[in-house]
PDB file of N, CA, C and O in Angstrom:
ATOM      1  N   MET A   1     205.735 238.414 -20.597  1.00  0.00           N
ATOM      2  CA  MET A   1     206.900 237.887 -21.289  1.00  0.00           C
ATOM      3  C   MET A   1     208.137 238.124 -20.421  1.00  0.00           C
ATOM      4  O   MET A   1     208.310 239.205 -19.859  1.00  0.00           O
ATOM      5  N   ALA A   2     208.977 237.126 -20.319  1.00  0.00           N
ATOM      6  CA  ALA A   2     210.196 237.227 -19.518  1.00  0.00           C
ATOM      7  C   ALA A   2     211.215 238.123 -20.215  1.00  0.00           C
ATOM      8  O   ALA A   2     211.330 238.128 -21.441  1.00  0.00           O
ATOM      9  N   ARG A   3     211.948 238.877 -19.407  1.00  0.00           N
ATOM     10  CA  ARG A   3     213.026 239.727 -19.915  1.00  0.00           C
ATOM     11  C   ARG A   3     214.323 239.293 -19.257  1.00  0.00           C
ATOM     12  O   ARG A   3     214.342 238.943 -18.077  1.00  0.00           O
ATOM     13  N   GLU A   4     215.400 239.317 -20.019  1.00  0.00           N
ATOM     14  CA  GLU A   4     216.711 239.023 -19.449  1.00  0.00           C
ATOM     15  C   GLU A   4     217.292 240.316 -18.889  1.00  0.00           C
ATOM     16  O   GLU A   4     217.257 241.365 -19.533  1.00  0.00           O
ATOM     17  N   VAL A   5     217.825 240.218 -17.677  1.00  0.00           N
ATOM     18  CA  VAL A   5     218.439 241.368 -17.030  1.00  0.00           C
ATOM     19  C   VAL A   5     219.802 240.964 -16.505  1.00  0.00           C
ATOM     20  O   VAL A   5     220.096 239.778 -16.353  1.00  0.00           O
ATOM     21  N   GLU A   6     220.629 241.955 -16.229  1.00  0.00           N
ATOM     22  CA  GLU A   6     221.985 241.710 -15.753  1.00  0.00           C
ATOM     23  C   GLU A   6     222.234 242.524 -14.497  1.00  0.00           C
ATOM     24  O   GLU A   6     221.831 243.684 -14.402  1.00  0.00           O
ATOM     25  N   PHE A   7     222.902 241.906 -13.539  1.00  0.00           N
ATOM     26  CA  PHE A   7     223.324 242.588 -12.320  1.00  0.00           C
ATOM     27  C   PHE A   7     224.598 243.353 -12.632  1.00  0.00           C
ATOM     28  O   PHE A   7     225.525 242.788 -13.213  1.00  0.00           O
ATOM     29  N   GLN A   8     224.665 244.623 -12.261  1.00  0.00           N
ATOM     30  CA  GLN A   8     225.785 245.492 -12.612  1.00  0.00           C
ATOM     31  C   GLN A   8     226.719 245.785 -11.430  1.00  0.00           C
ATOM     32  O   GLN A   8     227.436 246.786 -11.448  1.00  0.00           O
ATOM     33  N   ASP A   9     226.718 244.935 -10.417  1.00  0.00           N
ATOM     34  CA  ASP A   9     227.565 245.127  -9.228  1.00  0.00           C
ATOM     35  C   ASP A   9     227.196 246.362  -8.419  1.00  0.00           C
ATOM     36  O   ASP A   9     228.049 246.928  -7.736  1.00  0.00           O
ATOM     37  N   ASP A  10     225.944 246.786  -8.485  1.00  0.00           N
ATOM     38  CA  ASP A  10     225.495 247.907  -7.666  1.00  0.00           C
ATOM     39  C   ASP A  10     225.101 247.407  -6.282  1.00  0.00           C
ATOM     40  O   ASP A  10     224.779 246.233  -6.098  1.00  0.00           O
ATOM     41  N   ASP A  11     225.131 248.311  -5.320  1.00  0.00           N
ATOM     42  CA  ASP A  11     224.674 247.979  -3.982  1.00  0.00           C
ATOM     43  C   ASP A  11     223.148 248.022  -3.934  1.00  0.00           C
ATOM     44  O   ASP A  11     222.503 248.620  -4.794  1.00  0.00           O
ATOM     45  N   VAL A  12     222.592 247.385  -2.925  1.00  0.00           N
ATOM     46  CA  VAL A  12     221.160 247.491  -2.676  1.00  0.00           C
ATOM     47  C   VAL A  12     220.904 248.857  -2.053  1.00  0.00           C
ATOM     48  O   VAL A  12     221.570 249.239  -1.090  1.00  0.00           O
ATOM     49  N   LEU A  13     219.950 249.587  -2.596  1.00  0.00           N
ATOM     50  CA  LEU A  13     219.560 250.878  -2.042  1.00  0.00           C
ATOM     51  C   LEU A  13     218.544 250.621  -0.941  1.00  0.00           C
ATOM     52  O   LEU A  13     217.424 250.194  -1.221  1.00  0.00           O
ATOM     53  N   VAL A  14     218.920 250.875   0.308  1.00  0.00           N
ATOM     54  CA  VAL A  14     218.022 250.659   1.442  1.00  0.00           C
ATOM     55  C   VAL A  14     217.053 251.835   1.501  1.00  0.00           C
ATOM     56  O   VAL A  14     217.461 252.991   1.610  1.00  0.00           O
ATOM     57  N   THR A  15     215.759 251.515   1.426  1.00  0.00           N
ATOM     58  CA  THR A  15     214.738 252.559   1.468  1.00  0.00           C
ATOM     59  C   THR A  15     214.056 252.638   2.820  1.00  0.00           C
ATOM     60  O   THR A  15     213.402 253.634   3.130  1.00  0.00           O
ATOM     61  N   SER A  16     214.204 251.588   3.635  1.00  0.00           N
ATOM     62  CA  SER A  16     213.631 251.567   4.983  1.00  0.00           C
ATOM     63  C   SER A  16     214.428 250.579   5.818  1.00  0.00           C
ATOM     64  O   SER A  16     214.808 249.511   5.337  1.00  0.00           O
ATOM     65  N   ARG A  17     214.674 250.934   7.053  1.00  0.00           N
ATOM     66  CA  ARG A  17     215.391 250.023   7.947  1.00  0.00           C
ATOM     67  C   ARG A  17     214.426 249.256   8.857  1.00  0.00           C
ATOM     68  O   ARG A  17     214.755 248.162   9.316  1.00  0.00           O
ATOM     69  N   ASN A  18     213.255 249.807   9.120  1.00  0.00           N
ATOM     70  CA  ASN A  18     212.284 249.144   9.983  1.00  0.00           C
ATOM     71  C   ASN A  18     210.886 249.402   9.459  1.00  0.00           C
ATOM     72  O   ASN A  18     210.307 250.431   9.807  1.00  0.00           O
ATOM     73  N   PRO A  19     210.317 248.549   8.661  1.00  0.00           N
ATOM     74  CA  PRO A  19     210.824 247.250   8.248  1.00  0.00           C
ATOM     75  C   PRO A  19     211.900 247.394   7.169  1.00  0.00           C
ATOM     76  O   PRO A  19     211.935 248.387   6.442  1.00  0.00           O
ATOM     77  N   LEU A  20     212.772 246.396   7.077  1.00  0.00           N
ATOM     78  CA  LEU A  20     213.862 246.423   6.113  1.00  0.00           C
ATOM     79  C   LEU A  20     213.310 246.274   4.699  1.00  0.00           C
ATOM     80  O   LEU A  20     212.661 245.280   4.375  1.00  0.00           O
ATOM     81  N   LYS A  21     213.577 247.275   3.861  1.00  0.00           N
ATOM     82  CA  LYS A  21     213.162 247.261   2.456  1.00  0.00           C
ATOM     83  C   LYS A  21     214.239 247.935   1.626  1.00  0.00           C
ATOM     84  O   LYS A  21     214.977 248.787   2.121  1.00  0.00           O
ATOM     85  N   GLY A  22     214.325 247.544   0.353  1.00  0.00           N
ATOM     86  CA  GLY A  22     215.300 248.165  -0.529  1.00  0.00           C
ATOM     87  C   GLY A  22     215.052 247.792  -1.970  1.00  0.00           C
ATOM     88  O   GLY A  22     214.122 247.049  -2.285  1.00  0.00           O
ATOM     89  N   THR A  23     215.903 248.321  -2.851  1.00  0.00           N
ATOM     90  CA  THR A  23     215.805 248.016  -4.271  1.00  0.00           C
ATOM     91  C   THR A  23     217.188 247.666  -4.806  1.00  0.00           C
ATOM     92  O   THR A  23     218.206 248.191  -4.356  1.00  0.00           O
ATOM     93  N   LEU A  24     217.189 246.770  -5.769  1.00  0.00           N
ATOM     94  CA  LEU A  24     218.405 246.345  -6.448  1.00  0.00           C
ATOM     95  C   LEU A  24     218.206 246.647  -7.924  1.00  0.00           C
ATOM     96  O   LEU A  24     217.234 246.189  -8.525  1.00  0.00           O
ATOM     97  N   LEU A  25     219.107 247.405  -8.508  1.00  0.00           N
ATOM     98  CA  LEU A  25     218.985 247.816  -9.900  1.00  0.00           C
ATOM     99  C   LEU A  25     219.562 246.752 -10.826  1.00  0.00           C
ATOM    100  O   LEU A  25     220.693 246.298 -10.651  1.00  0.00           O
ATOM    101  N   LEU A  26     218.754 246.363 -11.822  1.00  0.00           N
ATOM    102  CA  LEU A  26     219.169 245.432 -12.863  1.00  0.00           C
ATOM    103  C   LEU A  26     219.020 246.121 -14.202  1.00  0.00           C
ATOM    104  O   LEU A  26     218.179 247.008 -14.347  1.00  0.00           O
ATOM    105  N   ILE A  27     219.827 245.731 -15.195  1.00  0.00           N
ATOM    106  CA  ILE A  27     219.834 246.376 -16.510  1.00  0.00           C
ATOM    107  C   ILE A  27     219.509 245.343 -17.584  1.00  0.00           C
ATOM    108  O   ILE A  27     220.045 244.235 -17.574  1.00  0.00           O
ATOM    109  N   THR A  28     218.616 245.718 -18.518  1.00  0.00           N
ATOM    110  CA  THR A  28     218.267 244.833 -19.626  1.00  0.00           C
ATOM    111  C   THR A  28     219.288 244.985 -20.743  1.00  0.00           C
ATOM    112  O   THR A  28     220.148 245.864 -20.704  1.00  0.00           O
ATOM    113  N   ASP A  29     219.176 244.098 -21.752  1.00  0.00           N
ATOM    114  CA  ASP A  29     220.082 244.160 -22.902  1.00  0.00           C
ATOM    115  C   ASP A  29     219.982 245.477 -23.661  1.00  0.00           C
ATOM    116  O   ASP A  29     220.958 245.932 -24.257  1.00  0.00           O
ATOM    117  N   ASP A  30     218.793 246.089 -23.636  1.00  0.00           N
ATOM    118  CA  ASP A  30     218.639 247.374 -24.324  1.00  0.00           C
ATOM    119  C   ASP A  30     218.738 248.553 -23.355  1.00  0.00           C
ATOM    120  O   ASP A  30     218.174 249.619 -23.603  1.00  0.00           O
ATOM    121  N   ASP A  31     219.458 248.352 -22.250  1.00  0.00           N
ATOM    122  CA  ASP A  31     219.798 249.384 -21.262  1.00  0.00           C
ATOM    123  C   ASP A  31     218.611 249.977 -20.515  1.00  0.00           C
ATOM    124  O   ASP A  31     218.718 251.073 -19.966  1.00  0.00           O
ATOM    125  N   ASP A  32     217.477 249.272 -20.484  1.00  0.00           N
ATOM    126  CA  ASP A  32     216.381 249.690 -19.614  1.00  0.00           C
ATOM    127  C   ASP A  32     216.709 249.264 -18.192  1.00  0.00           C
ATOM    128  O   ASP A  32     217.390 248.261 -17.981  1.00  0.00           O
ATOM    129  N   GLU A  33     216.229 250.020 -17.221  1.00  0.00           N
ATOM    130  CA  GLU A  33     216.461 249.704 -15.824  1.00  0.00           C
ATOM    131  C   GLU A  33     215.267 248.950 -15.245  1.00  0.00           C
ATOM    132  O   GLU A  33     214.115 249.289 -15.518  1.00  0.00           O
ATOM    133  N   VAL A  34     215.550 247.934 -14.451  1.00  0.00           N
ATOM    134  CA  VAL A  34     214.527 247.181 -13.734  1.00  0.00           C
ATOM    135  C   VAL A  34     214.908 247.232 -12.265  1.00  0.00           C
ATOM    136  O   VAL A  34     216.018 246.849 -11.896  1.00  0.00           O
ATOM    137  N   GLU A  35     213.993 247.705 -11.421  1.00  0.00           N
ATOM    138  CA  GLU A  35     214.250 247.743  -9.989  1.00  0.00           C
ATOM    139  C   GLU A  35     213.621 246.523  -9.329  1.00  0.00           C
ATOM    140  O   GLU A  35     212.408 246.329  -9.398  1.00  0.00           O
ATOM    141  N   LEU A  36     214.449 245.701  -8.689  1.00  0.00           N
ATOM    142  CA  LEU A  36     213.974 244.555  -7.940  1.00  0.00           C
ATOM    143  C   LEU A  36     213.684 245.023  -6.519  1.00  0.00           C
ATOM    144  O   LEU A  36     214.595 245.425  -5.795  1.00  0.00           O
ATOM    145  N   GLN A  37     212.419 244.971  -6.126  1.00  0.00           N
ATOM    146  CA  GLN A  37     212.025 245.398  -4.788  1.00  0.00           C
ATOM    147  C   GLN A  37     212.301 244.268  -3.807  1.00  0.00           C
ATOM    148  O   GLN A  37     211.902 243.126  -4.035  1.00  0.00           O
ATOM    149  N   LEU A  38     212.981 244.590  -2.719  1.00  0.00           N
ATOM    150  CA  LEU A  38     213.340 243.585  -1.718  1.00  0.00           C
ATOM    151  C   LEU A  38     212.781 243.946  -0.352  1.00  0.00           C
ATOM    152  O   LEU A  38     212.733 245.116   0.025  1.00  0.00           O
ATOM    153  N   ASP A  39     212.365 242.935   0.374  1.00  0.00           N
ATOM    154  CA  ASP A  39     212.116 243.066   1.802  1.00  0.00           C
ATOM    155  C   ASP A  39     212.965 241.983   2.470  1.00  0.00           C
ATOM    156  O   ASP A  39     213.648 241.224   1.783  1.00  0.00           O
ATOM    157  N   LYS A  40     212.929 241.906   3.779  1.00  0.00           N
ATOM    158  CA  LYS A  40     213.804 240.972   4.486  1.00  0.00           C
ATOM    159  C   LYS A  40     213.562 239.530   4.044  1.00  0.00           C
ATOM    160  O   LYS A  40     214.518 238.803   3.772  1.00  0.00           O
ATOM    161  N   GLU A  41     212.309 239.110   3.969  1.00  0.00           N
ATOM    162  CA  GLU A  41     211.992 237.729   3.611  1.00  0.00           C
ATOM    163  C   GLU A  41     212.416 237.413   2.176  1.00  0.00           C
ATOM    164  O   GLU A  41     212.951 236.337   1.911  1.00  0.00           O
ATOM    165  N   THR A  42     212.180 238.340   1.256  1.00  0.00           N
ATOM    166  CA  THR A  42     212.563 238.138  -0.138  1.00  0.00           C
ATOM    167  C   THR A  42     214.080 238.076  -0.277  1.00  0.00           C
ATOM    168  O   THR A  42     214.596 237.244  -1.022  1.00  0.00           O
ATOM    169  N   ALA A  43     214.796 238.942   0.426  1.00  0.00           N
ATOM    170  CA  ALA A  43     216.256 238.947   0.367  1.00  0.00           C
ATOM    171  C   ALA A  43     216.823 237.639   0.917  1.00  0.00           C
ATOM    172  O   ALA A  43     217.786 237.105   0.366  1.00  0.00           O
ATOM    173  N   GLU A  44     216.236 237.118   1.997  1.00  0.00           N
ATOM    174  CA  GLU A  44     216.695 235.846   2.557  1.00  0.00           C
ATOM    175  C   GLU A  44     216.459 234.704   1.571  1.00  0.00           C
ATOM    176  O   GLU A  44     217.315 233.831   1.426  1.00  0.00           O
ATOM    177  N   ALA A  45     215.306 234.698   0.890  1.00  0.00           N
ATOM    178  CA  ALA A  45     215.009 233.662  -0.092  1.00  0.00           C
ATOM    179  C   ALA A  45     215.965 233.755  -1.285  1.00  0.00           C
ATOM    180  O   ALA A  45     216.424 232.735  -1.799  1.00  0.00           O
ATOM    181  N   LEU A  46     216.260 234.982  -1.720  1.00  0.00           N
ATOM    182  CA  LEU A  46     217.195 235.185  -2.828  1.00  0.00           C
ATOM    183  C   LEU A  46     218.594 234.707  -2.437  1.00  0.00           C
ATOM    184  O   LEU A  46     219.270 234.050  -3.228  1.00  0.00           O
ATOM    185  N   LEU A  47     219.020 235.031  -1.239  1.00  0.00           N
ATOM    186  CA  LEU A  47     220.333 234.596  -0.755  1.00  0.00           C
ATOM    187  C   LEU A  47     220.420 233.076  -0.717  1.00  0.00           C
ATOM    188  O   LEU A  47     221.444 232.506  -1.094  1.00  0.00           O
ATOM    189  N   SER A  48     219.368 232.418  -0.269  1.00  0.00           N
ATOM    190  CA  SER A  48     219.339 230.968  -0.234  1.00  0.00           C
ATOM    191  C   SER A  48     219.420 230.382  -1.642  1.00  0.00           C
ATOM    192  O   SER A  48     220.159 229.426  -1.874  1.00  0.00           O
ATOM    193  N   ALA A  49     218.668 230.946  -2.577  1.00  0.00           N
ATOM    194  CA  ALA A  49     218.681 230.468  -3.960  1.00  0.00           C
ATOM    195  C   ALA A  49     220.054 230.673  -4.595  1.00  0.00           C
ATOM    196  O   ALA A  49     220.533 229.809  -5.329  1.00  0.00           O
ATOM    197  N   LEU A  50     220.688 231.809  -4.319  1.00  0.00           N
ATOM    198  CA  LEU A  50     222.019 232.077  -4.858  1.00  0.00           C
ATOM    199  C   LEU A  50     223.050 231.116  -4.270  1.00  0.00           C
ATOM    200  O   LEU A  50     223.948 230.657  -4.976  1.00  0.00           O
ATOM    201  N   GLY A  51     222.922 230.816  -2.988  1.00  0.00           N
ATOM    202  CA  GLY A  51     223.823 229.853  -2.359  1.00  0.00           C
ATOM    203  C   GLY A  51     223.694 228.478  -2.997  1.00  0.00           C
ATOM    204  O   GLY A  51     224.699 227.820  -3.263  1.00  0.00           O
ATOM    205  N   ALA A  52     222.467 228.043  -3.244  1.00  0.00           N
ATOM    206  CA  ALA A  52     222.241 226.754  -3.903  1.00  0.00           C
ATOM    207  C   ALA A  52     222.808 226.773  -5.319  1.00  0.00           C
ATOM    208  O   ALA A  52     223.385 225.782  -5.768  1.00  0.00           O
ATOM    209  N   PHE A  53     222.649 227.879  -6.018  1.00  0.00           N
ATOM    210  CA  PHE A  53     223.203 228.019  -7.365  1.00  0.00           C
ATOM    211  C   PHE A  53     224.729 227.879  -7.334  1.00  0.00           C
ATOM    212  O   PHE A  53     225.300 227.146  -8.142  1.00  0.00           O
ATOM    213  N   LEU A  54     225.382 228.570  -6.415  1.00  0.00           N
ATOM    214  CA  LEU A  54     226.841 228.503  -6.313  1.00  0.00           C
ATOM    215  C   LEU A  54     227.329 227.109  -5.955  1.00  0.00           C
ATOM    216  O   LEU A  54     228.399 226.697  -6.402  1.00  0.00           O
ATOM    217  N   MET A  55     226.558 226.372  -5.153  1.00  0.00           N
ATOM    218  CA  MET A  55     226.942 225.017  -4.771  1.00  0.00           C
ATOM    219  C   MET A  55     226.921 224.086  -5.996  1.00  0.00           C
ATOM    220  O   MET A  55     227.617 223.071  -5.998  1.00  0.00           O
ATOM    221  N   GLU A  56     226.153 224.406  -7.013  1.00  0.00           N
ATOM    222  CA  GLU A  56     226.126 223.587  -8.232  1.00  0.00           C
ATOM    223  C   GLU A  56     227.493 223.575  -8.918  1.00  0.00           C
ATOM    224  O   GLU A  56     227.814 222.635  -9.644  1.00  0.00           O
ATOM    225  N   GLY A  57     228.290 224.607  -8.693  1.00  0.00           N
ATOM    226  CA  GLY A  57     229.606 224.685  -9.325  1.00  0.00           C
ATOM    227  C   GLY A  57     230.723 224.059  -8.520  1.00  0.00           C
ATOM    228  O   GLY A  57     231.864 224.007  -8.980  1.00  0.00           O
ATOM    229  N   VAL A  58     230.411 223.577  -7.315  1.00  0.00           N
ATOM    230  CA  VAL A  58     231.430 222.986  -6.456  1.00  0.00           C
ATOM    231  C   VAL A  58     231.669 221.540  -6.900  1.00  0.00           C
ATOM    232  O   VAL A  58     230.731 220.756  -7.040  1.00  0.00           O
ATOM    233  N   VAL A  59     232.936 221.207  -7.116  1.00  0.00           N
ATOM    234  CA  VAL A  59     233.313 219.859  -7.529  1.00  0.00           C
ATOM    235  C   VAL A  59     234.145 219.250  -6.400  1.00  0.00           C
ATOM    236  O   VAL A  59     235.105 219.856  -5.925  1.00  0.00           O
ATOM    237  N   GLY A  60     233.769 218.067  -5.986  1.00  0.00           N
ATOM    238  CA  GLY A  60     234.534 217.369  -4.942  1.00  0.00           C
ATOM    239  C   GLY A  60     234.021 217.706  -3.553  1.00  0.00           C
ATOM    240  O   GLY A  60     233.106 218.513  -3.394  1.00  0.00           O
ATOM    241  N   PRO A  61     234.624 217.075  -2.545  1.00  0.00           N
ATOM    242  CA  PRO A  61     234.173 217.283  -1.155  1.00  0.00           C
ATOM    243  C   PRO A  61     234.500 218.689  -0.667  1.00  0.00           C
ATOM    244  O   PRO A  61     235.467 219.315  -1.101  1.00  0.00           O
ATOM    245  N   LEU A  62     233.672 219.156   0.238  1.00  0.00           N
ATOM    246  CA  LEU A  62     233.894 220.484   0.837  1.00  0.00           C
ATOM    247  C   LEU A  62     234.826 220.410   2.008  1.00  0.00           C
ATOM    248  O   LEU A  62     235.121 221.433   2.627  1.00  0.00           O
TER     249      LEU A  62
END
């Protein structure tokens, strides 16, 4: 079952630099913590998806 979570403006906790790995803390509506595990490829895909999401809000020529 899907759960709704919220980003709380926390930094990514880097757990390894080589290979690059880290966790991003998300909070549910009932204050449970969800750790999003990231590696370099996952972070790049997330960044791309977020960029596409932000472009949906752009009105008019760039």
